[in-house]
N, C-alpha and C positions, 0 to 999 in steps of 0.2 A: 504494500500500500504506500503510494508516494505521499510524503509528508505534506505536499502542497495541494493534494487532491482530496475530494470528498467521495464517499460511496453513495451512489444513488441506485437502488435496486427495488424490484417489486417486493422483495421480502421485507424491506424497511417499511413499506406501506402496510403490508400484512401484519407486521408486528404491532404497528400503531392501532390498527383496527382491532386486534385481539385484546388490547388493553381493556376495552370496554367490557369484555367478557370475563375478566379476572376479578374475583372477590376483592373487597377493599383491603383485606389483610394481606393480599398478594400484590397489591398495586404498587408497592415499592417505597412507601414512606419509611424513612429511617427510624428504627426503634432502638431503645436502649438495650433490649435483650439480644440484639444482633451482634455479630463480631465487629463489623465495620461501624456500627452505631456509636461506639465509644471513642471513635477517632474524629477529631474536629479540625485538624491542621494539615495543610499540604506544604511540604518543603521541597525545594529543588536541591538535589544532592550534587549533581555535576553534569557537564556536557558529555555526551556519548561519542562525540566526533573525534576520531584519532587524527594524527598528523597527515594521513593520506587523503582525508576529506570524506571518508565513507559516512553516509547518513542513513536514516530510517532504521533505528534500533528495533529489533524484532524479539529475539530470544532473550530470556533472563533467567538466571539461576543463582541462588545463594550458595556460596561455598561453605560446607559444613566442617571440613578438616583441612589443616594446612599441609600442603605437600609441594615441594619445589617452589615455584613462583606463585602458587595458589595460597591465599591467606584466608583463614577461617573468618567468616563474617563478612568478607568482601563479596562483591556481586560481579558475575560475568555477564556480558551483553554482546550479542552478535548483531552485525549490521547487514541489512539486506540490499542496500543501494550503494553505488559508488558516488564519488563527488559530483558526478553529472546528474545524480538523482535517477539513474536507470535501475529499475527493479531487477532483482535476480543477478546482480553483479557485485554485491558487497563481498569483501574478502577478509574482514577483520573481526576480531573478538577483543573487547577491552575489559579490563578489570578495574572496578571502582571501589574504593574504601567507603565505609559508612560516613567518614568525614569529608568525602568528596575528592580524594586524590585519584586521578585516572592514569592508568598505565596501559600500554599495549601488551596484551597477552599473546596474540597471534596474528600474523598476516599470512594468509594462505595463498600460495602460488599454484595456479591450476596446472602449470607446466611441470611442476616438480612433485606431483602427487605420486605416492608409491604404488597406487593401484587404480582400478577403473573408477571413473565418476562421470557418466555420460552427460556431456554438456558443459562440464567445468565447475566453477565455483560461484555460488550465490547463496550466502548463508541465511537460512530460514530461522523460524522460531524454535525449531527442534534443537534443544540445548540441554545437556545433562552432564553431571559429574559422577563418575563411578568411584568405587573404592580405590585408594592409591593415587587419586588425582587424575585418572584418565578422563579426558573431556571428549564428549561426543557431540558433534554439531551436524545438523542437516544441511545439505546443499540442494537447492531447487533453482538451477541456473537458467539464465536467459542471455542471449547474445546482444539484444538491443533494448532490453527493458520491457519488452512486451511478452505476454503469456504465449503468443503464437509461436515464439521460438524457444519456449521452455523445453528442457530435456529431463530425463528421469532423475539425474543427479545421483546422490549417494549419501551415506553417513561417513563423516570424516572423524577419525579418532586421533586425538593429540595427547602427548604426554603432559606431565605436570609443569613442563617448562615451555609449553606452547609450540612444540615441534610435532609436525604431522607424523604419525607412526604407521597408519594403515587407513584403508578405505573399505567400506562394506557396501557393495552394490549388488543389484539383482535381488533374488529371493523375494520378489514382490515389492521391493522398495522403488517407488515411482512418485517423485515429488514429495519427499519427506517434509512435512509442514509444521509439526510440533511433536514434542516428546516429553516423557517423564520416565523415571526409573525407580526400581526397588532394588536396594543393595542388601544382600544377605550373605555374609561371609565372603567366600571366593566366587559367589554366583551373583549375577545381576540380571534382572528382567528389565528390558528396555521397551517401552510402548511408544509406537510411532504412527502418526496419522499420515496418509498418503493421498494426494489430491490430483494426480495427473493421469489416472487410469481412464483413457478415452476422452479426457476433458478438452485438450487442445483440438483434437479432430472434430469435436462437436461444434466448434466455432461459435461459442457463446450460448449454445443451448444447454439445458440442464441434463446431466447424465447421473445416474445413480450407481456409481461404481467406486466411490471412495472407500478406503479400507483403514483398518487399524491392525497393525502387526505387533506381535510380542516376540522380541528377539531374546533368546536365552544366551547369556554370555558367561564364559568362565574368565574370571579376572585374576591377573597376576600382578606382582609388585614390579618386576623388572622386564616384562615383555608384554606386548599389546594383548588386549582381551581376545579371547578365542570364541568365535561364533559356534554355538552348539546346535541350535535349532531356531526355526522361524515358524510361528503359528499365526494364521489369520484369525483373529478373534472378533473382528468387526468388519462389516461389509455393507454395501448398498447405500452409503451416505451420498446425498445429493451434492453436486459440485458443478461449477461453471467458471469459465474465464470471465474476467471483468476488467475494464480498462483502468479503473482507479485502484481496485483491490488486488489486481493480478489474478488471483484465484479465490473463489468463494467455495469453501468446502469444510470438511471436518478439520477443526483447528485445535484449540486448546484441549489438553488432556490432564487429568489429575486422578491419583489413586487414593482411595479412602483406606482407613485402617481395617475396614472389613472386606477389602478386596474388590470393591466396586470401582470400576474405571468410568469416570465422568468424561463425556466428550461434548465439546461445543460444536454443534452443527450450524455453521454460520449461514449457509444459504437459505435455510428455512426457519431461522430464529428458534432453535430448540437446544435443550441440553438432554443428551441421552445417557443411559446407564448400561454398561456391559458388566453383568454379574460374574463373579468368580474369574476375574480377569487374569489372575496369577496362575490358576490351575486348569482352566478350561482347555480342551484340545480341539474344539470346533468353533466356527464362527457363531456369534450371537446375532448376526445380521446387524441391524441398527440398534439392537438392544431395546431397553425399555425407555419410555418417555418419562423424564423427570419433570420438565416444565417447558412451556412454549409461549411465545408472544409476551404479553405483559410488558415489562420494562426491557426485555431483550430486543436488541436492534442490531443485527449482525454481530453476535457474540464471537469474540476472537480468543484472546488469552484466557486461561482458566487456572485456578489454584484452589486447593482445599484448605480451609482454615483449621486451626487446632480444635475447634468445636465440631468439625465435620461438615460445616456448611460449604457450599460451592460458590466461589467468587468468579465472576466473569466480567470482562470489560467489552463495551460495545464499540464497533468500528464506525458507527454512524452518528453517535450523539455524545460521546465523551463520558458516558456513565459507567460506573462499576455497579454490579447488581449482585446481591447475596440471596442464595436460594438454600433452603433447608434440605436435609436428606429426604424429607417427606414431599418435597416439591413446591413448597410455599416460597414465593418471592417476598422476603421480609424487609429488605432494605436496598436503597440505592443512593448514589452520591455522584455529583458531577465532579469529574477529575480534570477535565480540560474544557475551557470555554472559548478557545480561540477558533477563528475561522467562521464560515457561514455555510450551513448551520453550525452552531457551537459544538466543538469537539469532534466534528466529522473527520475521520481519517487519522486521529491522533493517538489512539491507544492500540496496544498489541500485547506484549508479554507482561506478566505480573508474577510476583512471588511474595510469600509471607515472610516478614522479618523474623529472625530467630526469637524464640520465646513469645511469639504472637504480638509483638509490640508495634506492629504496623504492616502496611502493604507497600512493597516496592513496585513501581511500574515505570515503563518507558513511555515517554511522550514523543511520538513521532513528529508532531507539528513543530516542536521546539528542539528536537534531538537532545533530550535530557533524560536523566534518571531522576525520578521524583519519589516522594514518600508520603503516603497517607498515614498520619499518626495522631 
């Protein structure tokens, strides 16, 4: 999503219409019982723009443990656009301290990748840190900033010093758009949404071929993770190319403590639930519906709060929305009011601050890391 553009889609209108059908308790007024309801301040932490000029911050993850150049409590952010604001051409990951100090963690050269990555490098929202400091970032590349030239891409694995160690391509990976992980000893489960299955060929029409994959990895201290298996656990998500948003499809993913994987289905303003995401061996299709419409308006980034509620940010109006595990939309808050309409095209990735003390999010309109606290 280009920072200077807005998203205008039929689903945005559908979401607004659906609001009238949602009970008052769901309509989104902030309540003191909600997780985000206790936060009343928004602070700008730092610019996300590195020295090469990459813009449009997408992925965000909080580092839990210090390894190499990774510092516990700091935030990693991937950039989707280059300095010319062309989508699918960003090559950098920055690390930002809670106090606002920004350093370059990695600049990835497509010509020096150690393995396949169809189309090259365009770093998406898919960003995760595994045990030992192995960083996994998705690449959904374009040659000219348009979805029409997008290729399958890959997952790029970097060591804790920001050096590319391997790529993971094929196995159903096709436009990796967002990711989350579960680390258990020397094993990791990586959940990845994919948005390019038949999407480019449909030339703007909606296709229902979006997937969620679970990659099972064996993680080592001194050698790159080893892919053990890939399981399609979600399928049939609607997706389409979009001039402003690049791709509308299954985006944010978050894993609950009970093993439910929440998926933000951007194109139709829904949050879906894939049960038993860690253990299942077959696809759940689009899973179960958690909530639809209401305050949702092109939901993109997604995180699960310490209370188990689902936090999503809208691509069309700058809102963060909180939904309970029972499907009630209990709170919303305007995070960005720039542009016209306010907040359009500004939000993407988000992550809960350690100890639940706030919500970090990237502001694409300002190319900054911000904190709701």
